[in-house]
DONU-63218 format. One record per residue: x, y, z of N, C-alpha, C in turn. Coordinates in steps of 0.1 Angstrom, whole numbers, plus 5000, padded with zeros to 4 digits. Layout:
<sites>
XYZXYZXYZ/...
</sites>
This chain:
<sites>
634885682665634785822668633585882660/633485842648632385892639631085842645/630985722651629785672657629385762669/630385802677630085882688629586022684/630186072674629786202669628286202664/627986102656626686082650625686072661/625885992671624985972682624786102690/625886172692625786302699624986402691/625186402677624386502669622886462670/622586332669621186292670620586332683/621286322694620786352707620486502708/621486592703621286732704620086772695/619986712683618886752675617486722681/617486602687616186562693615886652705/616886682713616586772725616086912720/616786962710616387102705614987092700/614586982692613286972687612286962698/612486892708611586882719611387012726/612487092728612387212735611587312726/611787312713611087402704609587372704/609187242705607787202704607087202717/607887232728607187242741606887112747/607486992742607186862748608186842759/607686812771608686792782609486672781/610786682786611686572785611686502799/612186372799612186292811613686262814/614186322825615586312827616086172829/615286082835615785952837615985872824/615385922813615385842801615785932789/616786022792617186122782617786052769/618485942771619285892760618385842749/618085922739617285882728615785872732/615485902745614085882749613585742746/614485642747614085502744613785442758/612585382759612185322772611885172769/612585092778612384952777611284912787/610284832782609084792790608884642789/608784582801608584442802607184402799/606984292792605584242788605484102792/604484062799604183922802602783892798/602383762799601083732794600083742805/599283852805598283882815597083942807/596583862798595483912789594283932797/593584052794593784142783594484272787/595184272798595784402803597184412796/597984312796599184312788599484162783/599884152771600284022766600984032752/601583922748602183922735601383832726/600883882714599983812705600783712697/600183642688600783532680601783592670/601683722667602683782658603883842665/603883822679604983882687604784022690/603684082689603384222692602884232706/603284342713602784372726601284422725/600384372732598984412731598384432745/597184482746596484492758596184642762/595284652772594884792777596084872781/596984822789598084902794598984942782/599184852773599984882761599384992753/598084992750597385092743597585232749/597385232762597385362769598885412770/599785322772601185362772601685412758/601285352748601585392734600985532731/599785562736599185692735600085802742/600485772754601285862761602585882754/603185772750604485782743604485872730/603385862723603185952711603086092715/602386122726602286262731603586312736/604386232742605686272748606886262739/606686192728607786162719608786062723/608285962731609085852736609185742726/610285672726610385542718610185432728/609385332725609085222734609685092728/610485022736610984882732610384782742/609584692737608884592746609784472746/609984422758610784302761609884192767/609584092760608683982765609383892775/608583832784609083732793607983682802/608283592811607283542820607183652831/606083642839605883742850607083752859/607583632863608783632872609983692866/610183662853611383722846611283872845/610083922841609884072840610084142854/609584082864609684142877611184142882/611884042879613384032883614184132874/613784142861614484242853614284382857/613084412862612784552867613584572879/613684482888614384502901615884522898/616384452888617884462885618084582876/617084652871617284772863617584732848/617284612844617484572830616284622821/615184652827614084722819613784852827/613184952821612885072827611485072833/610485002828609185012832608484872831/607484852840606684732839605184772842/604284732833602884762834602184642840/600984672845600084572850600684502862/600984582872601684532885600984602896/600684522907599984572919600984622929/600584722937601384782947601384692960/602484672967602484612980603584682988/603484683001604584743009605884673007/605884543004607184473002607784512989/606984522979607484562965607984712966/607284792974607684932975609084952980/609684852986611084862991612084872980/611684812968612684812957612084872944/610784912945610184972933609385102936/609285182926608385302927607185272918/605985332922604785302915604085432910/603185432900602385542897601285562908/600885682910599785712919598485662913/598385692900597085652893597085502889/595985442890595885302886594985302873/595185192865594385182853593285072854/593384992864592384882865592284832879/591084802883590884742896590484592894/591184502901590984362899590984282912/590684162912590684082924591083932921/591483852931591783712928590583632929/590683512922589483422921590083282920/589383192928589783052928589082972917/589782892909589182802899589382662904/588482572898588582432902588382342889/588582212890588282122879586782132876/586482102863585082102859584281992867/583182042873582381942882582981932896/583882012900584481992914583482042924/583882012937582982042948583582142958/584382232953584982332961584082452961/583382482973582382582974582882692983/583682662994584082763003585682753005/586282843012587682843014588082713022/587182663031587482553039587582423031/586982423019587082303010588482283004/589382383006590682373001591682303010/591182263022591982183031592582063025/593882043025594581923019594581923004/594082022997594082022983595382082977/595682042964596782102957596282212949/596982332950596482462944597682522936/597482542923598482612915598382762917/599482822918599582972920600683032911/600683162909601683222901602883272910/604083242906605283272913605383432915/605583472927605883622930604583702927/603383652926602183732923601683792936/601083912935600483972947599283892951/598583822941597483742945597883612952/599083562949599583452957599883482971/600483602973600683652987599383672994/598383732988597083742994596383612997/596583522988595983382990596583313001/597883323002598583263014598083323027/597883453027597383513040595983473043/595183453032593783403035593783263041/594683173035594683043041595183043055/596183123058596683133072595683193081/594883283077593883343085592883243090/592483143081591483043085592182913089/593482913090594182783095593982673085/593982703072593782593062595182563056/595382433055596682383050596382323036/597082383026596982343012598382343006/598482252996599782242989599882332977/600582442978600682542968601882512958/601582502945602582472935602682602926/603882652926604082782918604382752903/603782842895603882832881604382972876/604982972864605483092858604483182850/603383112846602383182838600983142843/599983232841598683192845598083082836/598583072823598182972815598582832820/599782832826600282702832599482672845/598982772852598082742863596782672858/596182722848594982662843595282532837/596382512830596682382824596882272834/597482312846597582212856596282162862/595282252863593982212867593282122856/593482172844592882092832593481952832/594781932835595381802834595181722847/594481782857594181712870595481702878/596481782875597681792883597481872896/596481952896596082032907594582032909/594082042922592682042924592082172921/592882282923592382412921593582502917/593282632914594282732911593682872912/594582972913594083102914594483182902/593683282899593983372888593383512891/593783612884593083742885591783732878/590783802883589483782877589383822862/590083932858589983972844590783882835/591983832839592683732831591983602830/591383552841590683432841589483432832/588783542832587583562824587983552809/589183602806589683602792589983462786/590583382795591183252790590583132796/589583142805588983022812588382922802/587782972791587082882782587982792774/589282812775590182722768590582602776/589982582788590382472796589082412803/589282292807588182222814588182262829/587882382832587882432845586582512847/586282552860585182642863585482722875/584782842876584982932887584382872900/584882912911584282892924583683032929/583083032941582583152946583583222956/584883172955585883222964586683342958/586383462963587083582958587983642969/589083712965589983762976590883872970/591483952978592484052975592184142963/591184232965590984342955592184432955/592684462943593884542942593784642930/594584752931594684842920595884812912/595784812899596884772890597484892883/598884902884599585022880600784992871/601585102869602885092863603985102874/605185042872606185052882607585062875/608485122883609885132878610785102890/612085072887613085042897613185162906/613285142919613285252929614385352927/613985482926614985592925615385622911/614885542901615385562887614285612878/612985592882611885622872610885712877/611185792887610085882893609685992882/610586052874610086142864609086092854/609385972849608485912839607185872846/607285822859605985782866605185902868/605786022871604986142873604386182860/605086172849604486202836603286112833/603485982836602385892834601185932842/601385962855600286002864599486122858/600286222853599586332847598686302836/599186212827598386172815597186082820/597485992829596385892833595285972839/595586072848594486142854593586212844/594286272834593486342823592686242815/593286132812592586032804591385972811/591485942824590385882832589285982834/589586112834588586212835587686232823/588286202811587686222798586986092794/585686082794584985962791585085922776/585586012768585785982754587285962750/588085942760589585932758589885792754/591185772749591585642745591585542756/591685592769591685492780590285432781/589185512780587885452782587485372769/587885422758587585352745588285212745/589485202749590185072749589684982761/589285052772588784972783587484892779/586584962772585384902767585784792757/586684822749587084722738587684592745/588584612754589284492759588384422769/587484492776586584422785585284372779/585184392765584084332758582784412761/582884532765581684612768581084682756/581984702745581484772734580984672723/579784682720579084592711578284672701/578284632688577484692678576084642680/575084732676573684692677573384562668/572684472674572384342666571084362659/571084342645569884352638568884252642/567584282641566484202645566284082634/566583962638566583852628565183822622/565083792609563883752603563183632610/564083532613563483412619562783442632/563283542639562683582652561283642650/561183722639559883782636558783662634/559183562625558283452623557983382636/558983362644558783292657557783362665/557883502666556883572674555483562668/555383572655554083552649553383422652/554183312651553683182654553283172669/554083232678553783232692552383302695/552183422687550983492689549783412685/549883342673548783252669548483142679/549583082684549482972693548783022706/549083152710548483202722546983222720/546583272708545183292705544483152706/545083052700544482912701544382872715/545382892723545382852737544182922745/544083052742542983132749541583072745/541383042732540082982728539882852735/540882762734540782632740540582642755/541182742762540982762776539582802780/538882872771537482912774536682782774/536882702764536082572763536382482775/537682472778538182392789537682442802/537582572804537082632816535682592820/534882582810533482532812533482392817/534282312811534382172816534982162830/535882242833536582242846535582292857/534682382853533682432863532782312867/532382232857531582122860532282022868/533481992865534281892872534581942886/534782082888535082142901533882112910/532682132905531582112914531581962919/531981872910531981732914533081702924/534181782923535281752932535181822946/534281922946534182002958533781922971/532881822969532481732980533681652984/534481602974535581522977536681602985/536781732981537781812987537381843002/536081853004535681883018535981753027/535781633021536081513028537581503031/538381543021539881543023540281643033/539581753033539981853043539681803058/538581733059538281683072539281573076/539681493066540681383069541981453073/542381553066543581623069543581683083/542381743086542281803099542481703110/541881583108541981473118543481423119/544081423107545481383107546381473114/546181603113546981703120546681693135/545481673139545181653153545981533159/545981423151546681303155548181333156/548681413146550081443146550481533158/549581623161549781713173549781633186/548881533187548881453198550181373200/550681323188551981243188553081333192/553181453187554281543191554181583205/552981603210552781643224553381533233/553281403229553781293237555281283234/555681273221557081243217558081353220/557681473216558681583217558781633231/557781613239557881663253558181553263/558581433259559081333268560381373274/560481363287561681413294562981343290/562881213288564081133284564381143270/565681113266566081113252565580993245/564681013236563980903228564480903214/564680783208565080773194564380653188/564180663175563680553167564780503158/565280383160566280323152565680233141/565880253128565380163118565980033119/565379933111565979793111567479793108/567979883100569379893096570179963106/569680023117570480093126570480243124/569780293113569780433110568780503119/569080633123568180703132567080773124/565880733126564780783118564180903125/564280913139563681023146564381033160/564581153164565181183178564381303184/563981293197563281403203564181513208/563681623211564481743215565281713228/564881613236565581593248567081553246/567481513234568781473231569781593234/569281713232570081833235570281853250/569281823258569481833273570481733278/570481613272571381503277572781523271/572881553258574281543251574781683247/573881783247574381913242574181933227/573881823220573681823205572181843202/571781933193570381943189570081823181/568781793179568381673171569081673157/569081793151569681803137571181783138/571881833148573281813149573581663152/572781603160573081463164572881373151/571781393143571681313131572781343121/573281463121574381493112575781443116/575881393128577181343132577781243123/576881143119577281043109576080963105/576080903093575080813089575280673094/576480643098576880513103576680503119/575980403123575680383137576980383146/577980303142579180293150579880433150/579980503139580580633139579880733148/578580723149577780813157578080783172/578180653175578480613189579780663193/580780663184582180713187582080863191/581180933184581181083187580681113201/579781023207579181063220579580973231/579780843229580080753240581580733242/581980703254583380693257583980563251/585280563248585880443241585680313248/585680323262585580193270584280133268/583180213264581880153264581380133250/582080173239581580173226581280033220/582279943222582079813217580879743223/580779753236579679693243578279743238/578179883237576979943233576679903218/577679903209577379863195576879723195/577579633202577079493202575679483207/575379563218574079553224572979593214/573179703207572179753198572079663186/573179613180573079523169572379403172/572579353185571979233189570479253190/570079373196568679403197567979413184/568679473174568079493161567879353154/568879273156568879143149567879043156/567879043169566978943176565679003180/565479133177564179203180563879193195/564979213203564779183217564679323224/564479313238564379433246565379433257/565979543261566779553273566379673282/566779673294566279773303567379823313/567579953313568380023323569879973323/570479983311571979953310572780083310/573680103320574380233321575580233311/575780353306576880383297577380523300/578680553297579280683298579280763285/578980893286578980973274579881093276/580281163265580981293266580081393258/579581493266578681593260579481673250/578681753242579281843232580281933238/579981983251580882073257582082003264/582181873263583381793268583081743282/581981773288581681723302581281573301/581781493310581381353311580081333318/579281233314578081203320577681063319/576581023324576080883324574680883319/574280773311572980753306572580613309/571280583311570780453312569980423300/570380313292569680283280568780173281/567580193275566580083274565980083260/565679973255564979973242564079853240/563179863231562279753228561879753213/561579643207561179643193559879703191/559679763179558379823175557879773162/556579763160555979703149554779783143/554579783130553479853124552179773127/550979833124549779773127549579633119/550279623108550179493100551279393104/552079433115553079333120554479353114/554579453105555979483099556879533110/558079473110559079513120559679653116/559579753125559979883122561379923129/561879843137563179873144563079873159/563779963165563779973180563380113185/562680113196562380243203563380243214/564280343214565380353224565180473233/565280443246565180553256566480563264/566980693264568280723272567880823283/568080773295567780853307569080903313/569181033316570381103322570381053336/571480973340571580923354572880983360/573381093354574681143359574581183374/573481253378573381283392573181163401/572481063396572280943404573680873406/574480863395575780803397576680883407/576581013407577381093416576981053430/575581043433575081013446575580873450/575480783441575980643444577480643447/578180723440579680733442579880793456/579180893459579280963473578980863484/577880783482577580683492578680583493/579180543482580280443482581480493489/581880613487583080673494582780683509/581580723513581280733527581380593534/580780493526580880363532582280313533/583080343523584480293524585280353535/584980483537585580553548585180503562/583880463563583380403575583980273577/584080193567584680063567586080073572/586880163566588280183570588280223585/587380303590587380343604587080223613/586180143610585880023618587079933618/587779923607588979833606590079883615/590180013617591280063626590980033640/589680033644589380003658589179853661/
</sites>
């Protein structure tokens, strides 16, 4: 009974003191004005330091508001998932550094004002080759359980039809550790948190950014609106004042506030030495320039001769291109190993692939044949080309079926012959592919007419 009386007396005294000083009360947290706040490791916005103290930008700003309002703050540490579940169950009153989403708004209320704007970022193993979102196909990616960035990342993968194996972790440090240990190919983190701790692991950033979000405070739905309104009022004033604790701590935690660095003595000596070296170089350049002028006159005649030779070479090259690039049939030069050294633009008219696309299909001859020629003809064509390369033989007008880039079936007639350099060196095969699709259609039409006529004669 004495305990109840003492607690009642303290409550009355505190309420009277607040009324006399003009400090507003918060009805949802009247009992001793003690507010429980969840803290998880999301450095530098909120985290628990080595001494067990709550730290970070959101903590500093909340402590400032608490001093102004006369609130007592009790910080309760836990993982992100634990803090979020505690807030939903009403085991804590407030959670900082949380992003708004329509799904979360079903169970939580949020401040209107945000304290930080952040976005998601994909990290990879040191020296990895993940450059675009498409490189994540089939990869294992570590994500944070129940994070807004995880939801945004899932949506991004679904939008591009990319299938990746997502492994959920309880802390962002665990996400980075899994990449460091090669348990995951990649992982996601908020940009500000990743920037703070990325140097502790053998990881590196990619150029994949996603889900820009505003980070706020939140309370369980229907229980914390008065305190959220109080926070909004203070946050609005603090953000408007460039000298406020908000802007001071933002610069501090983001590493933007730096003391002027004194000009080092060694740098002064370095500049002096560089100036002397520059003067020496200028003097040497004057002497060298005279020698260069003499040498230039000697080289001018040689340059004129080279220019004439280059002009003749360009003329020869233009003649070659006039013949090679404007040949109607699809022409290719196969090296002795079967690699395509050159293809003329007619390949696009015959197959639908540009010369660059056709060469990029595969470095391997058999794989390139698979991309264009029908399965029934691939083995015969491969054997024919390999035999020609090996025996340095020639063939003429061998028909094969192809599938164009647009999926339409067609026919080509292939001929090739060996080519040699002026000194007799074997250079490979010159292959010519003629589009005979129309010819085959006409032959097929003739064949059908003949068959019908034969059937008619047989009936009579």
